[in-house]
N, C-alpha and C positions, 0 to 999 in steps of 0.2 A: 504494500500500500504506500503510495507516494505521499509527500507532504501536502500536495494540493488536495488530495482526497481527504486527508485528516482535517485540514483547515482551509477551505476553498477561498475564503476572503483573507485579506492581509491581516495577520496577527503575529504576535510575538513568537519568534522562533523557539525560544526556550519553553514557552507554554506548549507549543506543538509537540515537543519531545517528551514532556512530562504528563501528557494527557492520560496515559494508561497506568502509570505507576508513580506514586510519590511515597518515598520512604524517609525515615529519620532514624539514625542509629545512635544510641547513647545509653546513659544510665538514668534510671528513674530516681529523681531527687525529691519528689513530693507526691503524696497520694492525698487528694482532697476529699472531703466528705461527700458521700453519695447524696444525690438529689432524687426526688420522686414526686409523683402526683398522679392526677387523673386528667386525661385529655377531655377538654370541653366538648369537642366535636363527636367523639365516639364513646366516651365514658370508660375507656380502657385505662388501666394503671400503667405507668411508665416509670423507669428508673434509669439514671445516668450517673456516671462518675468521671471525674477529671483527674488527670495525672500530668506531671511536669517531667519532661525528659531533657537531659543536657548532653550535647555531643562532646567529643574529645579533641576538637580542633585547637589550634594555637590560641584562638580567641573563641572560647566556647559559646555556643548558642543554646538557648532554651526554647522549648515549644510546649505549650499546654494543649493537650488533646483530650477528647471525650470518648468514652465507650458507652454506647447506648443500648439499653436492654439488660434486664437482670440475667438472662441466659448468657449473653456475651461477657458480662462482668465476671460471672462465675467461671466461664470457660477460659478466659484469658488469665484470671487470677494473678493480676499484676501486683508485685510486691516492691516496697521501697528498697533501693539499692541494686535492683536487677539490671543487667545489661541486656538490651534487646533492640531489635529493629521493628519499628512501627510502620505499617502501611496504612495510608489514610486518604480520605477525600476531603476537599474543602468546599464549603457552601456558604452562602450568606443569607441572613434573615433580616427583614425589616420590622422594626417595632417603633411606633410613635415617630415616624419620619427620620429614624436613624437606622443605619445598617451595621450589622455585626457579623463577623466571620465565625464560622464553626468548623473546627478540625475534628473529624470523626474517624476513629480507628476502625478498620475492618479486618485487620490481621496483625498479629504480633508473633515475632520469632525470637526466642531467647538465644543469646550468644554468650560466649565466655569473655570475660574481661581481659583486655590486653595487660599483661604483666610486665613491669619494667625489669630489665636485667640487673642483677646484683652480682657481686663477686662470687657468691655461693650458688648462683643459678646458671645452669648450662644454657647456651643459645640453642634455639630450635634447629632441627635437622636442616642442612642445606645452608645455614648461616654461619659464617666464620666466627670462631670463638677467640676474640682478642683478649690478651692479658692486660691487666691494669698498668703494668710497667712497660714503658716503651723499650724496644730492642735497639740499643745504641751501639753503633759500630766502634770497634777499637781503632786506635790511631794507625795501626798497621794496614788496615783495609784500604784498598784503592778507592778513592773518591772520584767518581766520574762527573761530578757537577762542575760546570765552567766557572763557578765563582767561589 
C-alpha cells in the first residue's frame, strides 16, 4: 500500500507512518486511582485507570495513558515499576467548547529492564568485555603514530 493510498490528501509524513502502530517503551512510574461510573446514554457501568510511563532517553519523556474497561485493567495488571511497551491510540473529546486528548492503551508487552554494566557483571554475548584498567603500552613498543 503506497503512501497516497494511506493519506490521499496532503498530510504530515510522520503521521502517515504512525497510523497503524504507536508504541511507548519505558517504566511505569505512577498508577493513578481507578475511575468508574454509569454511562448516561446506555446505563452501563464503566471503569478506567490511568498510568504514567517514562522512557529511558537522554532527556526522559513521560506519557499518561488510560486503560478502559474492568476486563482490560485486570488482564493487563499493570504494576508500579514494571518495564513495558504500551501500544495505544489517540483520540480527542470535546467538553464545554474545549478539546482534550485521550491516550488509550490497547496492548501492553512486558520487557526486562536494561541493566547497567558493573565491574562484577559480564557483558552480554557478542559484546566485548573491556576491563576497567586501560592497557598501556610499554616504552619498548613501537609507536606508529606520527606525533
